[in-house]
All heavy atoms as a GROMACS GRO file, in nm:
protein
  633
    1ASN      N    1   0.084  -0.119   0.000
    1ASN     CA    2   0.000   0.000   0.000
    1ASN      C    3   0.089   0.125   0.000
    1ASN      O    4   0.173   0.142   0.086
    1ASN     CB    5  -0.090  -0.004   0.122
    1ASN     CG    6  -0.194   0.106   0.125
    1ASN    OD1    7  -0.190   0.199   0.044
    1ASN    ND2    8  -0.285   0.097   0.216
    2GLU      N    9   0.068   0.212  -0.095
    2GLU     CA   10   0.148   0.334  -0.110
    2GLU      C   11   0.090   0.452  -0.033
    2GLU      O   12   0.147   0.560  -0.033
    2GLU     CB   13   0.160   0.371  -0.259
    2GLU     CG   14   0.225   0.263  -0.342
    2GLU     CD   15   0.370   0.240  -0.303
    2GLU    OE1   16   0.443   0.338  -0.287
    2GLU    OE2   17   0.409   0.124  -0.287
    3LYS      N   18  -0.022   0.434   0.032
    3LYS     CA   19  -0.088   0.542   0.103
    3LYS      C   20  -0.003   0.590   0.221
    3LYS      O   21   0.058   0.509   0.290
    3LYS     CB   22  -0.224   0.493   0.153
    3LYS     CG   23  -0.320   0.604   0.184
    3LYS     CD   24  -0.456   0.544   0.213
    3LYS     CE   25  -0.557   0.654   0.230
    3LYS     NZ   26  -0.689   0.604   0.257
    4ASN      N   27   0.002   0.721   0.241
    4ASN     CA   28   0.076   0.782   0.352
    4ASN      C   29   0.226   0.751   0.346
    4ASN      O   30   0.290   0.728   0.448
    4ASN     CB   31   0.019   0.740   0.487
    4ASN     CG   32  -0.127   0.779   0.501
    4ASN    OD1   33  -0.169   0.881   0.451
    4ASN    ND2   34  -0.203   0.698   0.568
    5THR      N   35   0.279   0.748   0.224
    5THR     CA   36   0.420   0.719   0.203
    5THR      C   37   0.485   0.831   0.123
    5THR      O   38   0.428   0.879   0.025
    5THR     CB   39   0.438   0.587   0.126
    5THR    OG1   40   0.373   0.483   0.200
    5THR    CG2   41   0.583   0.550   0.108
    6VAL      N   42   0.604   0.874   0.165
    6VAL     CA   43   0.681   0.974   0.091
    6VAL      C   44   0.800   0.902   0.031
    6VAL      O   45   0.878   0.837   0.102
    6VAL     CB   46   0.730   1.088   0.183
    6VAL    CG1   47   0.820   1.184   0.106
    6VAL    CG2   48   0.611   1.162   0.243
    7LYS      N   49   0.812   0.913  -0.102
    7LYS     CA   50   0.924   0.851  -0.171
    7LYS      C   51   1.000   0.958  -0.249
    7LYS      O   52   0.940   1.053  -0.300
    7LYS     CB   53   0.876   0.743  -0.268
    7LYS     CG   54   0.815   0.624  -0.197
    7LYS     CD   55   0.779   0.516  -0.294
    7LYS     CE   56   0.726   0.395  -0.219
    7LYS     NZ   57   0.709   0.281  -0.306
    8ILE      N   58   1.129   0.940  -0.258
    8ILE     CA   59   1.216   1.031  -0.331
    8ILE      C   60   1.279   0.953  -0.446
    8ILE      O   61   1.333   0.844  -0.425
    8ILE     CB   62   1.327   1.088  -0.240
    8ILE    CG1   63   1.268   1.160  -0.119
    8ILE    CG2   64   1.422   1.177  -0.317
    8ILE    CD1   65   1.195   1.286  -0.149
    9PHE      N   66   1.273   1.011  -0.566
    9PHE     CA   67   1.339   0.949  -0.680
    9PHE      C   68   1.485   0.990  -0.679
    9PHE      O   69   1.518   1.108  -0.677
    9PHE     CB   70   1.273   0.993  -0.811
    9PHE     CG   71   1.338   0.933  -0.932
    9PHE    CD1   72   1.316   0.799  -0.964
    9PHE    CD2   73   1.420   1.008  -1.013
    9PHE    CE1   74   1.376   0.743  -1.076
    9PHE    CE2   75   1.481   0.953  -1.124
    9PHE     CZ   76   1.458   0.820  -1.156
   10GLN      N   77   1.572   0.891  -0.676
   10GLN     CA   78   1.716   0.916  -0.675
   10GLN      C   79   1.767   0.906  -0.818
   10GLN      O   80   1.767   0.799  -0.879
   10GLN     CB   81   1.786   0.818  -0.583
   10GLN     CG   82   1.742   0.837  -0.439
   10GLN     CD   83   1.809   0.741  -0.344
   10GLN    OE1   84   1.824   0.624  -0.374
   10GLN    NE2   85   1.850   0.792  -0.229
   11PHE      N   86   1.807   1.022  -0.871
   11PHE     CA   87   1.847   1.031  -1.010
   11PHE      C   88   1.965   0.941  -1.042
   11PHE      O   89   1.967   0.874  -1.145
   11PHE     CB   90   1.880   1.177  -1.044
   11PHE     CG   91   1.912   1.199  -1.189
   11PHE    CD1   92   1.810   1.201  -1.284
   11PHE    CD2   93   2.042   1.216  -1.231
   11PHE    CE1   94   1.838   1.220  -1.418
   11PHE    CE2   95   2.072   1.236  -1.366
   11PHE     CZ   96   1.969   1.237  -1.459
   12LYS      N   97   2.063   0.936  -0.953
   12LYS     CA   98   2.184   0.857  -0.980
   12LYS      C   99   2.154   0.709  -0.994
   12LYS      O  100   2.209   0.642  -1.080
   12LYS     CB  101   2.289   0.879  -0.870
   12LYS     CG  102   2.353   1.015  -0.877
   12LYS     CD  103   2.460   1.029  -0.770
   12LYS     CE  104   2.521   1.168  -0.778
   12LYS     NZ  105   2.626   1.187  -0.679
   13THR      N  106   2.067   0.655  -0.909
   13THR     CA  107   2.036   0.512  -0.912
   13THR      C  108   1.911   0.482  -0.995
   13THR      O  109   1.883   0.366  -1.023
   13THR     CB  110   2.014   0.457  -0.771
   13THR    OG1  111   1.901   0.524  -0.712
   13THR    CG2  112   2.137   0.475  -0.685
   14GLN      N  113   1.836   0.588  -1.031
   14GLN     CA  114   1.712   0.574  -1.108
   14GLN      C  115   1.609   0.488  -1.032
   14GLN      O  116   1.533   0.414  -1.092
   14GLN     CB  117   1.739   0.514  -1.246
   14GLN     CG  118   1.824   0.602  -1.336
   14GLN     CD  119   1.748   0.723  -1.384
   14GLN    OE1  120   1.646   0.711  -1.450
   14GLN    NE2  121   1.797   0.843  -1.351
   15LYS      N  122   1.610   0.501  -0.898
   15LYS     CA  123   1.518   0.424  -0.816
   15LYS      C  124   1.447   0.515  -0.716
   15LYS      O  125   1.497   0.620  -0.679
   15LYS     CB  126   1.592   0.314  -0.741
   15LYS     CG  127   1.647   0.207  -0.833
   15LYS     CD  128   1.714   0.097  -0.755
   15LYS     CE  129   1.766  -0.008  -0.851
   15LYS     NZ  130   1.828  -0.120  -0.783
   16LEU      N  131   1.330   0.468  -0.673
   16LEU     CA  132   1.257   0.537  -0.567
   16LEU      C  133   1.304   0.485  -0.432
   16LEU      O  134   1.321   0.364  -0.414
   16LEU     CB  135   1.107   0.513  -0.580
   16LEU     CG  136   1.034   0.588  -0.689
   16LEU    CD1  137   0.891   0.537  -0.700
   16LEU    CD2  138   1.034   0.737  -0.663
   17LYS      N  139   1.321   0.577  -0.337
   17LYS     CA  140   1.358   0.538  -0.202
   17LYS      C  141   1.250   0.588  -0.106
   17LYS      O  142   1.214   0.706  -0.108
   17LYS     CB  143   1.494   0.599  -0.164
   17LYS     CG  144   1.537   0.563  -0.024
   17LYS     CD  145   1.673   0.621   0.009
   17LYS     CE  146   1.714   0.583   0.150
   17LYS     NZ  147   1.839   0.642   0.190
   18THR      N  148   1.196   0.498  -0.025
   18THR     CA  149   1.096   0.537   0.073
   18THR      C  150   1.163   0.615   0.184
   18THR      O  151   1.256   0.566   0.248
   18THR     CB  152   1.024   0.414   0.130
   18THR    OG1  153   0.960   0.344   0.022
   18THR    CG2  154   0.920   0.454   0.234
   19MET      N  155   1.118   0.737   0.205
   19MET     CA  156   1.176   0.824   0.307
   19MET      C  157   1.091   0.829   0.433
   19MET      O  158   1.141   0.850   0.542
   19MET     CB  159   1.193   0.967   0.252
   19MET     CG  160   1.280   0.973   0.128
   19MET     SD  161   1.446   0.911   0.151
   19MET     CE  162   1.518   1.036   0.251
   20LEU      N  163   0.959   0.812   0.417
   20LEU     CA  164   0.869   0.823   0.531
   20LEU      C  165   0.744   0.741   0.503
   20LEU      O  166   0.688   0.747   0.394
   20LEU     CB  167   0.830   0.970   0.554
   20LEU     CG  168   0.729   1.000   0.663
   20LEU    CD1  169   0.786   0.969   0.800
   20LEU    CD2  170   0.688   1.146   0.656
   21LYS      N  171   0.704   0.662   0.600
   21LYS     CA  172   0.579   0.587   0.590
   21LYS      C  173   0.507   0.597   0.723
   21LYS      O  174   0.564   0.564   0.827
   21LYS     CB  175   0.606   0.442   0.554
   21LYS     CG  176   0.478   0.365   0.531
   21LYS     CD  177   0.504   0.229   0.470
   21LYS     CE  178   0.373   0.159   0.453
   21LYS     NZ  179   0.346   0.116   0.322
   22ILE      N  180   0.385   0.645   0.718
   22ILE     CA  181   0.305   0.661   0.839
   22ILE      C  182   0.191   0.560   0.833
   22ILE      O  183   0.108   0.566   0.743
   22ILE     CB  184   0.250   0.805   0.850
   22ILE    CG1  185   0.365   0.905   0.852
   22ILE    CG2  186   0.164   0.819   0.974
   22ILE    CD1  187   0.323   1.049   0.841
   23SER      N  188   0.189   0.468   0.928
   23SER     CA  189   0.089   0.362   0.923
   23SER      C  190  -0.047   0.408   0.976
   23SER      O  191  -0.150   0.369   0.923
   23SER     CB  192   0.137   0.240   1.000
   23SER     OG  193   0.167   0.274   1.133
   24LYS      N  194  -0.047   0.490   1.079
   24LYS     CA  195  -0.175   0.537   1.135
   24LYS      C  196  -0.180   0.688   1.122
   24LYS      O  197  -0.112   0.761   1.194
   24LYS     CB  198  -0.187   0.496   1.282
   24LYS     CG  199  -0.196   0.348   1.300
   24LYS     CD  200  -0.210   0.312   1.447
   24LYS     CE  201  -0.215   0.161   1.463
   24LYS     NZ  202  -0.226   0.121   1.602
   25PHE      N  203  -0.262   0.735   1.030
   25PHE     CA  204  -0.271   0.878   1.005
   25PHE      C  205  -0.416   0.914   0.980
   25PHE      O  206  -0.480   0.858   0.890
   25PHE     CB  207  -0.186   0.916   0.884
   25PHE     CG  208  -0.191   1.062   0.850
   25PHE    CD1  209  -0.126   1.154   0.930
   25PHE    CD2  210  -0.260   1.107   0.740
   25PHE    CE1  211  -0.129   1.289   0.900
   25PHE    CE2  212  -0.264   1.242   0.708
   25PHE     CZ  213  -0.198   1.332   0.789
   26ASP      N  214  -0.468   1.005   1.061
   26ASP     CA  215  -0.606   1.050   1.047
   26ASP      C  216  -0.605   1.188   0.984
   26ASP      O  217  -0.576   1.288   1.051
   26ASP     CB  218  -0.674   1.054   1.185
   26ASP     CG  219  -0.819   1.097   1.178
   26ASP    OD1  220  -0.870   1.125   1.068
   26ASP    OD2  221  -0.882   1.103   1.286
   27ILE      N  222  -0.634   1.194   0.853
   27ILE     CA  223  -0.628   1.321   0.782
   27ILE      C  224  -0.728   1.422   0.839
   27ILE      O  225  -0.699   1.542   0.845
   27ILE     CB  226  -0.647   1.302   0.630
   27ILE    CG1  227  -0.602   1.428   0.557
   27ILE    CG2  228  -0.789   1.264   0.596
   27ILE    CD1  229  -0.580   1.411   0.410
   28ASN      N  230  -0.841   1.377   0.886
   28ASN     CA  231  -0.940   1.468   0.944
   28ASN      C  232  -0.884   1.536   1.069
   28ASN      O  233  -0.904   1.655   1.090
   28ASN     CB  234  -1.070   1.393   0.976
   28ASN     CG  235  -1.181   1.489   1.011
   28ASN    OD1  236  -1.208   1.583   0.938
   28ASN    ND2  237  -1.246   1.464   1.124
   29GLN      N  238  -0.810   1.461   1.151
   29GLN     CA  239  -0.751   1.518   1.272
   29GLN      C  240  -0.650   1.626   1.237
   29GLN      O  241  -0.638   1.727   1.307
   29GLN     CB  242  -0.687   1.410   1.359
   29GLN     CG  243  -0.640   1.460   1.494
   29GLN     CD  244  -0.753   1.518   1.577
   29GLN    OE1  245  -0.857   1.455   1.594
   29GLN    NE2  246  -0.735   1.638   1.630
   30MET      N  247  -0.578   1.607   1.128
   30MET     CA  248  -0.480   1.707   1.084
   30MET      C  249  -0.551   1.841   1.059
   30MET      O  250  -0.506   1.946   1.104
   30MET     CB  251  -0.410   1.661   0.956
   30MET     CG  252  -0.314   1.764   0.898
   30MET     SD  253  -0.246   1.716   0.739
   30MET     CE  254  -0.389   1.733   0.633
   31TYR      N  255  -0.664   1.837   0.989
   31TYR     CA  256  -0.738   1.961   0.960
   31TYR      C  257  -0.796   2.022   1.087
   31TYR      O  258  -0.795   2.144   1.104
   31TYR     CB  259  -0.846   1.936   0.856
   31TYR     CG  260  -0.790   1.905   0.720
   31TYR    CD1  261  -0.814   1.782   0.660
   31TYR    CD2  262  -0.711   1.996   0.652
   31TYR    CE1  263  -0.761   1.753   0.535
   31TYR    CE2  264  -0.658   1.969   0.528
   31TYR     CZ  265  -0.684   1.848   0.470
   31TYR     OH  266  -0.631   1.819   0.346
   32LEU      N  267  -0.845   1.939   1.176
   32LEU     CA  268  -0.897   1.989   1.303
   32LEU      C  269  -0.787   2.058   1.384
   32LEU      O  270  -0.809   2.165   1.444
   32LEU     CB  271  -0.960   1.876   1.384
   32LEU     CG  272  -1.087   1.815   1.326
   32LEU    CD1  273  -1.128   1.692   1.405
   32LEU    CD2  274  -1.199   1.916   1.321
   33ASP      N  275  -0.667   1.998   1.385
   33ASP     CA  276  -0.553   2.058   1.456
   33ASP      C  277  -0.513   2.192   1.394
   33ASP      O  278  -0.480   2.287   1.466
   33ASP     CB  279  -0.434   1.963   1.456
   33ASP     CG  280  -0.456   1.839   1.542
   33ASP    OD1  281  -0.548   1.840   1.626
   33ASP    OD2  282  -0.381   1.742   1.523
   34GLU      N  283  -0.518   2.201   1.261
   34GLU     CA  284  -0.485   2.327   1.193
   34GLU      C  285  -0.584   2.436   1.230
   34GLU      O  286  -0.544   2.551   1.257
   34GLU     CB  287  -0.485   2.308   1.041
   34GLU     CG  288  -0.365   2.234   0.990
   34GLU     CD  289  -0.366   2.221   0.838
   34GLU    OE1  290  -0.447   2.288   0.771
   34GLU    OE2  291  -0.285   2.142   0.788
   35ILE      N  292  -0.712   2.403   1.231
   35ILE     CA  293  -0.814   2.502   1.267
   35ILE      C  294  -0.797   2.546   1.412
   35ILE      O  295  -0.805   2.665   1.443
   35ILE     CB  296  -0.956   2.443   1.245
   35ILE    CG1  297  -0.981   2.425   1.095
   35ILE    CG2  298  -1.063   2.532   1.308
   35ILE    CD1  299  -1.104   2.344   1.062
   36LYS      N  300  -0.770   2.453   1.501
   36LYS     CA  301  -0.749   2.485   1.642
   36LYS      C  302  -0.629   2.578   1.658
   36LYS      O  303  -0.636   2.678   1.731
   36LYS     CB  304  -0.727   2.356   1.722
   36LYS     CG  305  -0.710   2.378   1.870
   36LYS     CD  306  -0.691   2.246   1.942
   36LYS     CE  307  -0.667   2.268   2.090
   36LYS     NZ  308  -0.643   2.142   2.161
   37HIS      N  309  -0.519   2.548   1.589
   37HIS     CA  310  -0.400   2.633   1.595
   37HIS      C  311  -0.433   2.774   1.545
   37HIS      O  312  -0.397   2.874   1.609
   37HIS     CB  313  -0.287   2.573   1.511
   37HIS     CG  314  -0.171   2.666   1.490
   37HIS    ND1  315  -0.084   2.698   1.592
   37HIS    CD2  316  -0.132   2.736   1.382
   37HIS    CE1  317   0.006   2.784   1.545
   37HIS    NE2  318  -0.021   2.808   1.419
   38PHE      N  319  -0.503   2.784   1.432
   38PHE     CA  320  -0.538   2.913   1.374
   38PHE      C  321  -0.627   2.994   1.469
   38PHE      O  322  -0.603   3.114   1.492
   38PHE     CB  323  -0.606   2.894   1.239
   38PHE     CG  324  -0.637   3.021   1.168
   38PHE    CD1  325  -0.534   3.097   1.114
   38PHE    CD2  326  -0.767   3.066   1.156
   38PHE    CE1  327  -0.561   3.217   1.048
   38PHE    CE2  328  -0.795   3.186   1.092
   38PHE     CZ  329  -0.693   3.261   1.036
   39LYS      N  330  -0.727   2.929   1.527
   39LYS     CA  331  -0.816   2.998   1.622
   39LYS      C  332  -0.739   3.047   1.745
   39LYS      O  333  -0.763   3.158   1.794
   39LYS     CB  334  -0.930   2.905   1.664
   39LYS     CG  335  -1.036   2.888   1.556
   39LYS     CD  336  -1.141   2.785   1.591
   39LYS     CE  337  -1.213   2.815   1.719
   39LYS     NZ  338  -1.316   2.717   1.754
   40ASN      N  339  -0.644   2.967   1.794
   40ASN     CA  340  -0.563   3.010   1.908
   40ASN      C  341  -0.473   3.128   1.872
   40ASN      O  342  -0.449   3.215   1.957
   40ASN     CB  343  -0.480   2.893   1.962
   40ASN     CG  344  -0.563   2.799   2.047
   40ASN    OD1  345  -0.664   2.838   2.105
   40ASN    ND2  346  -0.522   2.674   2.052
   41CYS      N  347  -0.423   3.130   1.751
   41CYS     CA  348  -0.341   3.244   1.707
   41CYS      C  349  -0.422   3.372   1.707
   41CYS      O  350  -0.374   3.478   1.749
   41CYS     CB  351  -0.283   3.219   1.568
   41CYS     SG  352  -0.153   3.094   1.564
   42ILE      N  353  -0.546   3.363   1.662
   42ILE     CA  354  -0.633   3.481   1.662
   42ILE      C  355  -0.666   3.521   1.806
   42ILE      O  356  -0.654   3.638   1.844
   42ILE     CB  357  -0.762   3.453   1.583
   42ILE    CG1  358  -0.729   3.435   1.434
   42ILE    CG2  359  -0.864   3.565   1.602
   42ILE    CD1  360  -0.843   3.384   1.350
   43LYS      N  361  -0.706   3.423   1.886
   43LYS     CA  362  -0.747   3.449   2.024
   43LYS      C  363  -0.635   3.513   2.106
   43LYS      O  364  -0.657   3.608   2.181
   43LYS     CB  365  -0.792   3.319   2.089
   43LYS     CG  366  -0.844   3.335   2.230
   43LYS     CD  367  -0.895   3.201   2.284
   43LYS     CE  368  -0.950   3.214   2.423
   43LYS     NZ  369  -1.001   3.086   2.474
   44TYR      N  370  -0.512   3.463   2.092
   44TYR     CA  371  -0.400   3.510   2.172
   44TYR      C  372  -0.306   3.605   2.097
   44TYR      O  373  -0.199   3.638   2.145
   44TYR     CB  374  -0.321   3.391   2.228
   44TYR     CG  375  -0.406   3.303   2.317
   44TYR    CD1  376  -0.447   3.177   2.276
   44TYR    CD2  377  -0.448   3.348   2.442
   44TYR    CE1  378  -0.526   3.097   2.356
   44TYR    CE2  379  -0.528   3.269   2.523
   44TYR     CZ  380  -0.566   3.143   2.480
   44TYR     OH  381  -0.646   3.065   2.561
   45LYS      N  382  -0.352   3.648   1.977
   45LYS     CA  383  -0.276   3.743   1.894
   45LYS      C  384  -0.131   3.697   1.873
   45LYS      O  385  -0.037   3.772   1.892
   45LYS     CB  386  -0.282   3.883   1.954
   45LYS     CG  387  -0.424   3.937   1.960
   45LYS     CD  388  -0.429   4.075   2.017
   45LYS     CE  389  -0.575   4.118   2.020
   45LYS     NZ  390  -0.596   4.248   2.075
   46LYS      N  391  -0.118   3.572   1.833
   46LYS     CA  392   0.013   3.512   1.805
   46LYS      C  393   0.028   3.490   1.656
   46LYS      O  394  -0.071   3.482   1.583
   46LYS     CB  395   0.027   3.377   1.876
   46LYS     CG  396   0.007   3.384   2.025
   46LYS     CD  397   0.135   3.359   2.093
   46LYS     CE  398   0.112   3.366   2.245
   46LYS     NZ  399   0.229   3.364   2.319
   47SER      N  400   0.152   3.478   1.610
   47SER     CA  401   0.177   3.448   1.470
   47SER      C  402   0.147   3.301   1.442
   47SER      O  403   0.167   3.216   1.528
   47SER     CB  404   0.324   3.475   1.435
   47SER     OG  405   0.352   3.612   1.448
   48THR      N  406   0.102   3.274   1.320
   48THR     CA  407   0.079   3.136   1.280
   48THR      C  408   0.214   3.069   1.254
   48THR      O  409   0.317   3.136   1.247
   48THR     CB  410  -0.007   3.128   1.153
   48THR    OG1  411   0.059   3.200   1.049
   48THR    CG2  412  -0.145   3.186   1.175
   49ILE      N  413   0.212   2.937   1.238
   49ILE     CA  414   0.336   2.862   1.213
   49ILE      C  415   0.402   2.911   1.085
   49ILE      O  416   0.522   2.932   1.080
   49ILE     CB  417   0.307   2.711   1.205
   49ILE    CG1  418   0.263   2.658   1.341
   49ILE    CG2  419   0.428   2.634   1.154
   49ILE    CD1  420   0.212   2.517   1.339
   50ASN      N  421   0.323   2.930   0.979
   50ASN     CA  422   0.375   2.978   0.851
   50ASN      C  423   0.309   3.110   0.816
   50ASN      O  424   0.187   3.123   0.823
   50ASN     CB  425   0.346   2.878   0.739
   50ASN     CG  426   0.418   2.747   0.759
   50ASN    OD1  427   0.535   2.747   0.791
   50ASN    ND2  428   0.349   2.637   0.740
   51ASP      N  429   0.391   3.206   0.774
   51ASP     CA  430   0.332   3.331   0.728
   51ASP      C  431   0.287   3.315   0.583
   51ASP      O  432   0.302   3.209   0.522
   51ASP     CB  433   0.430   3.447   0.745
   51ASP     CG  434   0.557   3.433   0.664
   51ASP    OD1  435   0.559   3.356   0.565
   51ASP    OD2  436   0.655   3.500   0.698
   52VAL      N  437   0.229   3.420   0.526
   52VAL     CA  438   0.174   3.412   0.391
   52VAL      C  439   0.282   3.378   0.289
   52VAL      O  440   0.260   3.295   0.199
   52VAL     CB  441   0.102   3.545   0.354
   52VAL    CG1  442   0.060   3.545   0.208
   52VAL    CG2  443  -0.017   3.567   0.444
   53LYS      N  444   0.401   3.436   0.302
   53LYS     CA  445   0.509   3.406   0.207
   53LYS      C  446   0.549   3.260   0.213
   53LYS      O  447   0.567   3.194   0.111
   53LYS     CB  448   0.631   3.494   0.231
   53LYS     CG  449   0.742   3.469   0.129
   53LYS     CD  450   0.866   3.548   0.158
   53LYS     CE  451   0.978   3.524   0.060
   53LYS     NZ  452   0.994   3.391   0.006
   54GLN      N  453   0.561   3.206   0.334
   54GLN     CA  454   0.595   3.064   0.348
   54GLN      C  455   0.485   2.976   0.288
   54GLN      O  456   0.514   2.874   0.226
   54GLN     CB  457   0.618   3.028   0.494
   54GLN     CG  458   0.746   3.086   0.551
   54GLN     CD  459   0.755   3.066   0.702
   54GLN    OE1  460   0.658   3.086   0.774
   54GLN    NE2  461   0.872   3.026   0.748
   55GLY      N  462   0.361   3.017   0.307
   55GLY     CA  463   0.249   2.943   0.249
   55GLY      C  464   0.255   2.944   0.098
   55GLY      O  465   0.234   2.840   0.032
   56LYS      N  466   0.286   3.059   0.040
   56LYS     CA  467   0.298   3.072  -0.106
   56LYS      C  468   0.413   2.985  -0.156
   56LYS      O  469   0.398   2.915  -0.257
   56LYS     CB  470   0.323   3.218  -0.143
   56LYS     CG  471   0.341   3.242  -0.291
   56LYS     CD  472   0.369   3.389  -0.319
   56LYS     CE  473   0.409   3.409  -0.462
   56LYS     NZ  474   0.552   3.414  -0.483
   57ASP      N  475   0.526   2.990  -0.088
   57ASP     CA  476   0.642   2.909  -0.129
   57ASP      C  477   0.611   2.760  -0.120
   57ASP      O  478   0.647   2.682  -0.209
   57ASP     CB  479   0.764   2.942  -0.042
   57ASP     CG  480   0.817   3.082  -0.067
   57ASP    OD1  481   0.781   3.145  -0.170
   57ASP    OD2  482   0.896   3.130   0.017
   58THR      N  483   0.543   2.719  -0.014
   58THR     CA  484   0.505   2.579   0.003
   58THR      C  485   0.411   2.533  -0.107
   58THR      O  486   0.426   2.424  -0.164
   58THR     CB  487   0.442   2.556   0.142
   58THR    OG1  488   0.536   2.596   0.242
   58THR    CG2  489   0.402   2.412   0.164
   59LEU      N  490   0.313   2.618  -0.139
   59LEU     CA  491   0.219   2.585  -0.247
   59LEU      C  492   0.294   2.573  -0.379
   59LEU      O  493   0.268   2.481  -0.458
   59LEU     CB  494   0.110   2.691  -0.257
   59LEU     CG  495   0.008   2.672  -0.369
   59LEU    CD1  496  -0.065   2.539  -0.353
   59LEU    CD2  497  -0.090   2.789  -0.371
   60ASN      N  498   0.388   2.662  -0.406
   60ASN     CA  499   0.467   2.657  -0.529
   60ASN      C  500   0.545   2.526  -0.538
   60ASN      O  501   0.550   2.463  -0.644
   60ASN     CB  502   0.561   2.777  -0.536
   60ASN     CG  503   0.632   2.787  -0.668
   60ASN    OD1  504   0.578   2.750  -0.772
   60ASN    ND2  505   0.753   2.837  -0.667
   61ILE      N  506   0.603   2.484  -0.428
   61ILE     CA  507   0.678   2.356  -0.426
   61ILE      C  508   0.584   2.240  -0.453
   61ILE      O  509   0.614   2.151  -0.534
   61ILE     CB  510   0.751   2.337  -0.291
   61ILE    CG1  511   0.865   2.439  -0.279
   61ILE    CG2  512   0.802   2.194  -0.276
   61ILE    CD1  513   0.923   2.448  -0.139
   62ALA      N  514   0.468   2.239  -0.388
   62ALA     CA  515   0.372   2.130  -0.407
   62ALA      C  516   0.321   2.124  -0.550
   62ALA      O  517   0.313   2.015  -0.609
   62ALA     CB  518   0.255   2.145  -0.309
   63LEU      N  519   0.289   2.238  -0.608
   63LEU     CA  520   0.241   2.241  -0.746
   63LEU      C  521   0.352   2.199  -0.844
   63LEU      O  522   0.325   2.132  -0.944
   63LEU     CB  523   0.187   2.380  -0.782
   63LEU     CG  524   0.058   2.419  -0.709
   63LEU    CD1  525   0.022   2.565  -0.740
   63LEU    CD2  526  -0.057   2.326  -0.746
   64SER      N  527   0.475   2.237  -0.816
   64SER     CA  528   0.588   2.196  -0.900
   64SER      C  529   0.610   2.046  -0.891
   64SER      O  530   0.639   1.980  -0.992
   64SER     CB  531   0.715   2.271  -0.859
   64SER     OG  532   0.701   2.409  -0.883
   65ALA      N  533   0.596   1.990  -0.771
   65ALA     CA  534   0.610   1.845  -0.754
   65ALA      C  535   0.500   1.772  -0.830
   65ALA      O  536   0.526   1.670  -0.896
   65ALA     CB  537   0.606   1.809  -0.606
   66LEU      N  538   0.379   1.823  -0.825
   66LEU     CA  539   0.267   1.763  -0.898
   66LEU      C  540   0.293   1.768  -1.048
   66LEU      O  541   0.275   1.668  -1.119
   66LEU     CB  542   0.138   1.836  -0.864
   66LEU     CG  543   0.012   1.785  -0.933
   66LEU    CD1  544  -0.018   1.641  -0.892
   66LEU    CD2  545  -0.107   1.876  -0.900
   67LYS      N  546   0.339   1.884  -1.098
   67LYS     CA  547   0.369   1.898  -1.240
   67LYS      C  548   0.480   1.802  -1.280
   67LYS      O  549   0.473   1.736  -1.385
   67LYS     CB  550   0.409   2.042  -1.271
   67LYS     CG  551   0.435   2.066  -1.417
   67LYS     CD  552   0.467   2.213  -1.444
   67LYS     CE  553   0.494   2.238  -1.592
   67LYS     NZ  554   0.528   2.379  -1.617
   68SER      N  555   0.584   1.792  -1.199
   68SER     CA  556   0.695   1.702  -1.227
   68SER      C  557   0.647   1.557  -1.232
   68SER      O  558   0.686   1.480  -1.319
   68SER     CB  559   0.804   1.718  -1.121
   68SER     OG  560   0.909   1.628  -1.143
   69SER      N  561   0.560   1.521  -1.140
   69SER     CA  562   0.506   1.385  -1.134
   69SER      C  563   0.424   1.354  -1.259
   69SER      O  564   0.437   1.247  -1.317
   69SER     CB  565   0.421   1.368  -1.009
   69SER     OG  566   0.362   1.240  -1.005
   70LYS      N  567   0.341   1.449  -1.301
   70LYS     CA  568   0.254   1.427  -1.417
   70LYS      C  569   0.334   1.423  -1.547
   70LYS      O  570   0.302   1.344  -1.636
   70LYS     CB  571   0.147   1.535  -1.425
   70LYS     CG  572   0.037   1.517  -1.322
   70LYS     CD  573  -0.070   1.622  -1.339
   70LYS     CE  574  -0.183   1.596  -1.241
   70LYS     NZ  575  -0.292   1.692  -1.257
   71THR      N  576   0.434   1.509  -1.559
   71THR     CA  577   0.511   1.517  -1.684
   71THR      C  578   0.633   1.425  -1.685
   71THR      O  579   0.695   1.408  -1.788
   71THR     CB  580   0.558   1.661  -1.710
   71THR    OG1  581   0.647   1.702  -1.604
   71THR    CG2  582   0.441   1.758  -1.721
   72LYS      N  583   0.665   1.371  -1.566
   72LYS     CA  584   0.784   1.286  -1.550
   72LYS      C  585   0.911   1.358  -1.596
   72LYS      O  586   0.999   1.302  -1.658
   72LYS     CB  587   0.767   1.153  -1.624
   72LYS     CG  588   0.649   1.073  -1.572
   72LYS     CD  589   0.652   0.933  -1.618
   72LYS     CE  590   0.536   0.848  -1.577
   72LYS     NZ  591   0.465   0.872  -1.459
   73ARG      N  592   0.916   1.487  -1.561
   73ARG     CA  593   1.031   1.572  -1.593
   73ARG      C  594   1.069   1.655  -1.472
   73ARG      O  595   0.986   1.680  -1.385
   73ARG     CB  596   0.998   1.666  -1.709
   73ARG     CG  597   0.969   1.594  -1.839
   73ARG     CD  598   0.958   1.694  -1.952
   73ARG     NE  599   0.929   1.630  -2.077
   73ARG     CZ  600   1.021   1.586  -2.161
   73ARG    NH1  601   1.148   1.600  -2.134
   73ARG    NH2  602   0.987   1.528  -2.274
   74VAL      N  603   1.193   1.698  -1.468
   74VAL     CA  604   1.239   1.788  -1.362
   74VAL      C  605   1.175   1.925  -1.385
   74VAL      O  606   1.173   1.975  -1.497
   74VAL     CB  607   1.393   1.800  -1.363
   74VAL    CG1  608   1.439   1.904  -1.263
   74VAL    CG2  609   1.457   1.664  -1.333
   75VAL      N  610   1.122   1.983  -1.279
   75VAL     CA  611   1.061   2.115  -1.285
   75VAL      C  612   1.138   2.207  -1.195
   75VAL      O  613   1.158   2.177  -1.076
   75VAL     CB  614   0.913   2.109  -1.241
   75VAL    CG1  615   0.851   2.247  -1.235
   75VAL    CG2  616   0.833   2.018  -1.333
   76GLU      N  617   1.185   2.318  -1.251
   76GLU     CA  618   1.257   2.416  -1.167
   76GLU      C  619   1.158   2.494  -1.083
   76GLU      O  620   1.050   2.528  -1.128
   76GLU     CB  621   1.339   2.510  -1.256
   76GLU     CG  622   1.461   2.444  -1.314
   76GLU     CD  623   1.557   2.544  -1.377
   76GLU    OE1  624   1.574   2.653  -1.322
   76GLU    OE2  625   1.613   2.509  -1.482
   77ILE      N  626   1.202   2.524  -0.962
   77ILE     CA  627   1.117   2.600  -0.871
   77ILE      C  628   1.169   2.741  -0.861
   77ILE      O  629   1.282   2.766  -0.844
   77ILE     CB  630   1.113   2.531  -0.731
   77ILE    CG1  631   1.054   2.393  -0.746
   77ILE    CG2  632   1.031   2.615  -0.634
   77ILE    CD1  633   1.058   2.312  -0.619
   0.00000   0.00000   0.00000
């Protein structure tokens, strides 16, 4: 089962290497935790874990990874 697994393609060996596998992961809990963190930041006037720029950069990386996966080509970020 490839679910909840992070693999990295190693160019030199032309093979995938499993870097992280999480056997018990509740995606719904992840979203609930994010909402709770965000509400606490507002309530206590604290900064969030990631600012808007970090969020934009993270989204750019994720979209580039998706494009690379679909096209099976290296995508510059």
